[in-house]
C-alpha positions as CSV (number, residue, x, y, z in Angstrom):
1,M,0.2,-0.1,-0.1
2,R,3.1,2.0,0.7
3,R,4.4,1.8,-2.7
4,T,1.9,3.5,-4.9
5,P,2.2,6.9,-2.8
6,L,5.5,6.6,-3.1
7,A,5.9,5.8,-7.0
8,L,3.5,8.8,-6.9
9,A,5.5,11.4,-5.0
10,V,8.6,10.3,-7.3
11,S,6.8,10.7,-10.7
12,A,5.6,13.8,-9.7
13,A,9.1,15.2,-8.4
14,L,10.9,14.0,-11.7
15,V,8.1,15.7,-13.6
16,A,8.8,18.6,-11.8
17,G,12.2,18.7,-12.2
18,T,12.1,18.1,-15.4
19,A,9.8,21.3,-16.3
20,L,12.2,23.3,-13.7
21,A,15.4,22.3,-15.5
22,L,14.2,23.1,-19.7
23,A,12.2,25.8,-19.1
24,P,15.4,28.3,-18.1
25,A,17.3,26.4,-21.1
26,A,15.4,27.9,-23.7
27,Q,16.7,31.4,-22.9
28,A,20.1,30.7,-22.3
29,A,21.4,31.4,-25.4
30,E,20.7,34.7,-24.9
31,T,22.0,35.4,-21.5
32,G,25.7,34.9,-22.3
33,I,25.9,33.0,-19.7
34,R,29.4,30.9,-19.7
35,F,29.7,27.3,-18.5
36,V,32.6,26.5,-16.6
37,D,34.7,24.0,-14.5
38,I,35.8,24.5,-10.5
39,A,37.5,22.4,-8.6
40,G,36.2,22.0,-5.5
41,E,37.5,20.5,-2.3
42,G,40.2,18.0,-3.2
43,G,40.0,18.9,-6.8
44,T,36.3,17.2,-7.4
45,V,35.4,19.3,-10.6
46,L,31.9,20.9,-10.0
47,K,29.8,21.9,-13.0
48,A,29.2,25.4,-13.1
49,N,27.5,28.3,-14.7
50,V,28.2,32.3,-14.4
51,V,26.3,35.5,-15.1
52,T,27.7,38.7,-15.3
53,P,26.2,42.0,-15.5
54,A,26.2,42.9,-19.3
55,G,28.6,46.1,-19.4
56,A,30.6,45.6,-16.2
57,A,33.7,47.4,-16.3
58,A,36.8,45.5,-16.1
59,S,37.6,47.3,-13.2
60,A,34.1,47.1,-11.0
61,R,33.8,45.2,-8.0
62,L,29.9,44.1,-7.6
63,P,28.3,41.9,-5.1
64,L,28.5,38.3,-5.6
65,I,25.4,35.6,-5.4
66,V,26.7,32.0,-5.0
67,L,24.0,29.1,-5.5
68,P,24.2,25.8,-4.6
69,T,21.7,23.6,-6.5
70,S,19.0,21.4,-5.1
71,W,18.9,17.9,-4.4
72,A,18.9,16.1,-7.8
73,M,18.7,18.9,-10.1
74,P,21.4,20.7,-12.8
75,Q,23.0,23.0,-13.1
76,I,21.0,24.9,-14.8
77,E,18.2,24.9,-12.0
78,Y,18.9,28.8,-11.5
79,L,19.5,30.2,-14.7
80,A,16.0,32.3,-14.5
81,Q,16.9,33.9,-11.2
82,A,20.7,34.2,-11.8
83,Q,19.6,36.3,-14.9
84,K,17.3,38.5,-12.9
85,L,20.1,38.9,-10.6
86,A,22.9,40.0,-12.9
87,D,20.5,42.1,-14.5
88,S,20.1,43.9,-11.4
89,G,23.8,44.3,-10.9
90,Y,25.1,40.8,-9.3
91,V,27.7,38.4,-10.2
92,V,25.9,35.1,-10.1
93,V,27.4,31.5,-10.0
94,S,25.5,28.3,-9.6
95,Y,26.9,25.0,-9.5
96,N,26.2,21.9,-9.1
97,S,26.3,20.1,-5.7
98,R,29.2,17.3,-5.7
99,G,28.0,13.6,-6.6
100,F,24.8,14.8,-8.8
101,W,24.8,15.2,-12.5
102,Q,28.2,16.3,-14.2
103,S,30.1,16.9,-10.8
104,G,32.4,14.9,-9.6
105,G,32.6,13.1,-6.4
106,E,30.0,11.4,-4.7
107,I,26.7,12.4,-2.7
108,E,27.7,13.8,0.9
109,T,24.7,15.3,1.7
110,A,25.5,18.6,3.5
111,G,28.6,17.1,4.6
112,P,31.9,18.5,5.0
113,K,33.5,18.4,1.8
114,D,30.0,20.0,0.5
115,V,30.7,22.6,3.2
116,A,34.4,23.2,1.7
117,D,33.1,22.9,-2.0
118,A,31.0,26.2,-1.1
119,S,34.4,27.9,-0.2
120,K,36.2,27.0,-2.9
121,V,33.2,28.6,-5.0
122,I,33.8,31.4,-3.6
123,D,37.4,31.5,-4.0
124,W,37.3,30.8,-7.3
125,A,34.8,33.5,-8.5
126,L,36.7,36.1,-6.5
127,A,39.5,35.4,-8.6
128,N,38.5,35.0,-12.0
129,T,34.7,37.6,-12.0
130,P,34.8,41.0,-10.9
131,A,33.0,39.4,-7.4
132,D,33.8,42.1,-4.6
133,A,35.1,40.0,-1.8
134,D,33.0,42.0,1.0
135,R,29.7,41.6,-0.1
136,V,29.1,37.7,-1.1
137,G,25.2,36.0,-0.5
138,M,24.6,32.4,-1.0
139,A,21.1,31.4,-1.8
140,G,19.3,28.1,-2.6
141,V,16.3,26.1,-2.9
142,S,15.6,22.9,-0.6
143,Y,19.8,21.4,-0.8
144,G,21.0,24.4,-1.6
145,A,19.6,26.0,1.2
146,G,21.2,24.2,3.8
147,I,24.1,24.0,2.0
148,S,24.0,27.6,2.1
149,L,23.8,28.1,6.0
150,L,26.3,25.6,6.5
151,A,28.6,27.5,4.8
152,A,27.4,30.7,6.3
153,A,28.9,29.1,9.8
154,H,31.6,28.0,8.4
155,D,32.8,31.1,5.7
156,P,32.8,34.6,7.4
157,R,32.9,36.2,3.7
158,V,29.1,34.9,3.2
159,K,27.5,38.3,4.5
160,A,23.6,37.6,4.1
161,V,21.8,34.1,3.1
162,A,18.0,33.3,1.2
163,A,17.4,29.9,2.3
164,L,14.2,28.3,0.5
165,S,12.5,25.2,2.0
166,G,15.2,24.0,3.4
167,W,16.6,22.6,7.2
168,A,18.1,23.7,9.9
169,D,17.7,20.3,11.7
170,L,18.1,17.0,9.6
171,I,16.5,14.8,12.2
172,E,14.0,17.3,13.5
173,S,12.7,16.9,10.1
174,I,12.7,13.5,8.9
175,Y,12.6,11.8,11.9
176,S,10.6,13.9,14.3
177,G,8.6,12.4,17.0
178,R,11.3,9.7,16.7
179,T,9.1,8.4,13.5
180,Q,10.9,7.7,10.3
181,H,9.5,9.8,7.3
182,L,9.0,7.3,5.1
183,Q,8.3,9.2,1.5
184,A,10.5,11.9,2.4
185,A,13.8,9.4,2.9
186,A,12.6,7.3,-0.1
187,L,12.3,10.3,-2.4
188,L,15.5,11.8,-1.5
189,G,16.9,8.3,-1.6
190,G,15.6,7.6,-5.3
191,A,16.3,10.7,-6.7
192,G,19.6,10.7,-5.5
193,Y,20.6,7.3,-6.9
194,L,18.6,8.3,-10.3
195,T,20.5,11.6,-10.7
196,G,23.8,11.2,-8.7
197,R,26.0,8.8,-7.1
198,P,25.4,7.9,-3.1
199,G,28.3,7.9,-1.2
200,P,28.8,4.4,0.9
201,E,27.9,6.3,4.2
202,L,25.0,7.2,2.4
203,K,24.1,4.2,1.3
204,E,24.5,2.6,5.3
205,I,22.5,5.7,7.0
206,L,19.6,5.6,4.2
207,G,19.6,1.6,4.2
208,D,19.6,1.7,8.6
209,F,16.7,4.5,8.4
210,L,14.2,2.6,6.1
211,S,14.8,-0.7,7.8
212,S,14.5,0.6,11.0
213,N,17.3,-0.4,12.7
214,L,17.4,1.1,15.8
215,D,20.8,-0.1,16.8
216,K,22.4,2.4,14.3
217,E,20.0,5.2,16.0
218,D,22.5,6.8,17.7
219,E,24.8,7.0,14.7
220,M,22.1,7.9,12.2
221,I,21.8,11.1,14.8
222,A,25.3,12.2,15.0
223,W,25.5,11.8,11.0
224,G,22.4,14.3,10.9
225,R,23.5,16.6,13.6
226,K,26.8,16.7,11.9
227,R,24.7,17.9,8.9
228,S,22.6,20.3,10.9
229,P,23.0,24.2,10.4
230,A,21.6,24.5,14.0
231,T,24.4,22.8,15.2
232,Y,26.3,25.7,14.3
233,L,24.0,28.2,15.6
234,D,26.9,29.8,17.6
235,R,29.0,30.0,14.4
236,I,26.4,31.7,12.3
237,N,25.7,34.4,15.3
238,T,29.6,34.9,15.4
239,N,29.6,35.5,11.4
240,G,26.6,37.6,11.8
241,A,25.4,36.6,8.4
242,A,22.1,38.1,7.8
243,I,19.6,34.8,7.0
244,M,16.4,34.8,5.4
245,L,14.4,31.6,5.9
246,G,11.5,30.8,3.6
247,N,9.1,28.0,3.5
248,A,5.9,26.3,3.1
249,W,3.2,25.4,5.9
250,G,2.9,21.7,4.2
251,D,6.5,21.0,3.6
252,T,6.8,16.9,3.9
253,I,9.9,16.8,3.9
254,F,11.6,19.7,5.8
255,P,8.2,20.6,8.1
256,P,8.4,24.5,9.1
257,N,8.7,23.9,12.7
258,Q,12.3,23.1,13.2
259,Y,13.1,26.8,10.7
260,A,10.8,28.7,13.2
261,S,12.6,27.4,15.9
262,F,16.1,28.3,14.1
263,Y,14.9,31.4,13.2
264,E,14.4,32.2,17.0
265,K,17.7,31.5,18.0
266,L,19.5,34.1,15.5
267,T,20.6,36.6,16.5
268,G,21.8,38.8,13.2
269,P,19.6,40.5,10.9
270,K,17.1,37.7,10.0
271,R,14.1,37.4,8.3
272,L,11.0,34.5,8.5
273,E,8.4,33.4,5.5
274,F,5.9,30.4,5.5
275,R,3.3,29.9,2.8
276,P,1.2,27.7,1.8
277,G,2.1,24.6,-0.6
278,D,4.6,21.8,-0.2
279,H,8.5,21.2,-0.3
280,A,9.8,23.3,-2.9
281,T,6.5,24.5,-4.2
282,A,6.6,27.9,-3.3
283,E,9.4,28.8,-5.1
284,A,8.6,26.7,-8.1
285,T,7.1,29.6,-10.2
286,G,10.6,31.8,-9.2
287,I,12.5,29.1,-10.9
288,L,10.8,29.0,-14.0
289,G,11.0,32.8,-14.4
290,L,7.5,33.9,-13.5
291,P,6.3,36.5,-10.9
292,N,7.0,34.9,-7.1
293,D,6.7,36.1,-3.8
294,T,9.2,34.5,-2.2
295,W,12.0,35.1,-4.7
296,T,11.4,38.9,-5.1
297,N,12.0,38.7,-1.2
298,A,15.4,37.3,-1.5
299,H,15.7,39.7,-3.9
300,R,14.9,42.8,-1.5
301,W,17.0,40.8,1.0
302,F,20.2,40.8,-0.6
303,D,20.1,44.4,-2.5
304,H,19.7,45.8,0.7
305,H,22.0,43.4,3.0
306,L,24.8,43.4,-0.1
307,K,24.2,46.6,-2.3
308,G,22.7,49.3,1.3
309,V,19.8,49.8,-0.7
310,D,17.0,51.4,1.1
311,N,13.9,48.9,-0.1
312,G,12.0,49.0,3.5
313,I,12.6,45.5,3.7
314,D,14.7,45.9,7.5
315,R,11.2,48.2,8.5
316,E,9.1,45.7,7.6
317,Q,7.8,42.8,10.5
318,P,10.8,40.0,9.6
319,V,7.8,37.1,10.1
320,Q,5.9,37.4,7.3
321,L,3.1,34.5,7.1
322,K,0.6,33.8,4.6
323,S,-2.5,31.5,5.5
324,R,-3.9,28.7,4.1
325,S,-7.3,30.0,3.9
326,T,-6.4,33.7,2.7
327,S,-4.8,35.7,0.0
328,G,-3.5,38.3,1.7
329,Y,0.0,38.3,4.7
330,E,0.6,38.9,8.0
331,G,3.1,40.7,10.0
332,Y,4.8,39.4,13.3
333,P,7.4,41.3,15.2
334,D,8.8,37.6,16.2
335,W,7.8,33.6,16.0
336,K,6.9,33.6,19.6
337,S,3.9,36.4,18.9
338,V,2.4,34.3,16.2
339,H,1.4,31.6,18.8
340,A,0.9,33.9,22.2
341,N,-3.2,33.2,22.1
342,Q,-3.7,29.9,22.9
343,R,-7.0,28.4,23.4
344,K,-7.5,24.5,24.7
345,F,-10.0,22.0,24.4
346,D,-10.1,18.7,26.7
347,L,-9.5,15.9,25.1
348,D,-12.0,13.9,28.4
349,G,-12.7,10.1,29.2
350,T,-10.7,7.2,28.3
351,Q,-10.7,5.7,24.7
352,R,-8.5,2.9,23.2
353,I,-7.7,1.4,20.1
354,W,-6.3,-0.9,18.3
355,A,-3.1,-0.7,16.1
356,N,-1.8,-1.7,13.1
357,V,-5.0,-0.5,10.8
358,D,-5.8,2.7,9.1
359,S,-8.8,4.5,10.2
360,G,-8.8,6.6,7.2
361,A,-7.3,9.7,8.7
362,N,-4.3,10.7,6.8
363,G,-1.7,13.0,6.0
364,G,-2.0,12.5,2.4
365,I,1.1,12.4,-0.1
366,T,4.3,13.8,-0.5
367,L,4.5,16.8,-2.7
368,L,1.2,16.2,-4.1
369,T,-1.1,16.7,-1.4
370,N,0.0,20.2,-0.5
371,L,0.9,21.5,-3.7
372,L,-3.1,20.9,-4.3
373,D,-4.1,22.1,-1.1
374,Q,-1.4,25.7,-2.3
375,F,-3.5,26.0,-5.3
376,L,-6.8,24.8,-4.9
377,R,-7.6,24.8,-1.6
378,T,-8.1,21.2,-0.9
379,P,-7.0,19.4,2.0
380,P,-7.1,15.9,2.5
381,T,-10.6,15.4,4.0
382,V,-12.3,12.5,6.5
383,S,-15.6,12.1,7.7
384,V,-15.2,12.2,10.8
385,P,-18.5,10.4,12.5
386,L,-17.6,7.2,9.9
387,L,-14.3,6.9,11.5
388,P,-13.9,3.5,13.0
389,R,-13.6,3.8,16.7
390,A,-11.8,1.1,17.4
391,F,-9.0,1.8,15.2
392,A,-9.1,6.0,16.1
393,G,-9.3,7.8,19.2
394,V,-11.8,11.0,18.5
395,W,-11.9,14.1,20.6
396,Q,-14.2,17.1,19.0
397,S,-14.3,20.8,20.7
398,E,-17.4,22.7,20.8
399,R,-18.6,24.5,18.0
400,Y,-17.4,27.9,17.8
401,A,-19.4,31.1,17.2
402,T,-16.8,33.0,15.3
403,P,-14.1,31.9,13.1
404,Q,-11.2,30.6,14.9
405,R,-7.5,31.7,12.9
406,V,-5.2,28.8,13.7
407,R,-1.6,30.4,13.3
408,G,1.4,28.6,15.1
409,T,2.2,25.2,16.8
410,A,-1.0,23.5,18.1
411,K,0.2,21.0,20.8
412,V,-0.9,17.5,21.7
413,H,-0.8,16.5,25.5
414,T,-2.2,13.2,26.5
415,T,-1.3,10.1,28.8
416,V,-0.4,7.0,26.8
417,T,-0.7,3.4,28.0
418,S,0.0,0.2,25.7
419,T,-0.1,-3.4,25.5
420,K,3.7,-3.5,24.0
421,E,6.8,-1.9,24.8
422,S,7.2,0.2,21.2
423,G,4.4,1.7,19.3
424,T,3.8,4.2,17.1
425,L,0.8,6.7,16.6
426,V,0.0,9.4,14.5
427,A,-2.6,12.9,15.6
428,Y,-4.5,14.8,13.5
429,L,-5.9,18.1,13.6
430,Y,-9.3,18.7,11.8
431,D,-11.8,21.6,10.9
432,V,-14.9,19.8,11.5
433,G,-17.8,20.9,9.5
434,P,-21.6,20.7,10.1
435,L,-22.2,17.6,8.1
436,G,-19.0,16.1,9.7
437,V,-16.7,16.6,6.7
438,G,-13.5,17.4,8.6
439,K,-10.1,19.0,6.8
440,L,-7.0,18.3,7.8
441,V,-5.1,21.0,9.7
442,S,-2.0,19.5,10.8
443,N,-0.4,16.5,12.0
444,A,2.5,14.9,13.4
445,P,3.4,11.0,14.7
446,Y,4.8,10.2,17.6
447,T,6.8,6.8,18.4
448,F,7.6,5.2,21.6
449,H,10.1,2.4,22.7
450,G,11.4,0.6,26.2
451,K,8.3,1.4,27.5
452,T,6.4,-1.0,30.3
453,P,3.2,-2.6,28.8
454,G,0.1,-1.4,31.2
455,Q,2.1,1.5,32.5
456,P,0.6,4.7,31.7
457,F,3.1,7.6,30.4
458,A,2.7,11.2,29.2
459,V,2.9,12.3,25.3
460,D,3.5,15.9,24.5
461,L,3.6,16.2,21.0
462,E,3.8,19.2,18.6
463,L,1.9,19.0,15.5
464,F,3.8,20.7,12.3
465,S,2.8,24.7,12.1
466,T,0.2,26.0,9.9
467,A,-2.1,28.7,9.5
468,Y,-5.8,27.8,9.0
469,D,-8.5,29.6,9.5
470,V,-11.3,27.2,10.7
471,P,-15.5,29.6,9.5
472,A,-17.9,30.0,12.2
473,G,-19.7,27.3,13.0
474,H,-17.1,24.6,12.5
475,R,-15.3,22.6,15.0
476,L,-12.2,21.1,16.0
477,A,-11.5,17.8,16.5
478,L,-8.7,16.0,17.2
479,V,-7.9,12.1,15.5
480,V,-5.4,9.6,16.8
481,D,-4.7,6.5,15.2
482,T,-1.4,4.5,13.8
483,V,-1.0,3.7,10.5
484,D,0.3,6.5,8.1
485,A,2.1,6.0,4.4
486,L,3.7,9.4,5.0
487,Y,5.5,7.7,7.8
488,I,7.3,4.2,9.1
489,E,5.5,2.7,12.4
490,H,6.6,0.2,15.1
491,N,3.3,-1.2,16.2
492,P,4.0,-5.2,17.1
493,T,0.7,-7.1,16.0
494,G,-2.1,-7.0,18.4
495,A,-1.0,-3.6,20.0
496,Q,-3.5,-1.6,21.6
497,L,-3.1,2.4,23.1
498,T,-5.4,3.5,25.6
499,F,-5.8,7.6,25.6
500,S,-6.5,8.6,29.3
501,S,-7.1,11.8,31.3
502,P,-5.6,11.7,34.5
503,S,-6.9,14.3,36.8
504,A,-3.8,15.2,38.0
505,D,-2.8,15.7,34.8
506,P,-5.4,16.3,32.0
507,S,-5.3,15.6,28.5
508,Y,-5.7,18.7,26.4
509,V,-5.3,19.9,22.7
510,S,-3.8,23.7,22.9
511,V,-4.4,25.6,19.6
512,P,-2.9,29.3,18.9
513,L,-5.4,31.5,17.6
514,R,-4.6,35.1,15.9
515,E,-6.9,37.3,18.1
516,K,-8.1,39.9,15.2
């Protein structure tokens, strides 16, 4: 059952990749682009392209933007944006990340060699283009975003970053709630094998991850921490690069929570933007050269921090959110202000469910589901009254007399008793209309190991952050089951989970709401 959505996700990614690659290629001949080979770390050849402003004087020193490609994407990925940046006075160097397509080496997954490659590309640009060493920026989507943030930690020459649909914490991204994000990992692994050369370390890690090898859990976590910009937060803050982070609410590869947490800990100039969509879909039209808010703001970010342009971006509220339910943007002074107003509803009573059976509640399909929500506002739906109570716990709030504007991170607190020492549960928050049809607001998985059967334990779970408006007359529902094709579940055959609300420690859902 899981192979079908994975196949759809891989197909969608490859189709998207082909479209993004072909669209800029048609205009390459018009841009005067120069294709070059750059020696990366250890002499590995990195295939790159350079776009320089037309008519730039030989003695001119121009700001530099370096663009590492996304995972599995070819070096022409950013040509449309590179041309726009060059037209506004930047030298732009985009390069194919190590191990992919025609670049040499093996896939390091944002390892030390990838970080060193970024510095080598900067070295090359300063030696071979009219780039200014004091005005260096980096940007990228997904893999390029992660490498850009890591480079900002290790190379103080990087003064500004636009990290779009990336990660700050790799473990919290694909192993949140101690649960493997199956479709995300399989999609990344499959695309890596199709378009590049995974190294032995990546092969081993991916194999252990997908096979749920708990004996290697500590090694996998250490591997992920080494590749997480959050690990090097102090270096990023010391170096002082201006950091812009952009992501989609429904990113099923790098969910938004870890970006928001990272943002709050940055001490330099910073900006956080969240929009509807899935992984990299918020930036996709910009890569095709079409109007795009994310890329427009990235250009404004660089103009201000690398060229000194007074364009007002430093005076705007630094946290900018676009709701999945409306078309406008909302500004906040910080991430804490987004969910400052919390409203709880109780998870009363005791409910027992059997594991190993999909109740019908689910988070959708990687890339596809939240892309549809982005453009058509059609999240996954379920008939809440028809959910089988033997396999799903269901709790509902009262009907709301006024619209409830959910903003930020909803939190679940409950007490669980399992008949087995291991298990997985998935929590879903639904917007339920008068006919009982629930539209998915958010979800998140939670896995436990080493628990004493029959012994209750507390569970605190943060759902993936979102911005969603619940209409007046609707209610919220929390649904908990044990199987979702997005995740690997760890429920032994015949396991049962009991959810209770002790008087000394009541269970609840805390929902962050915007007051106006």
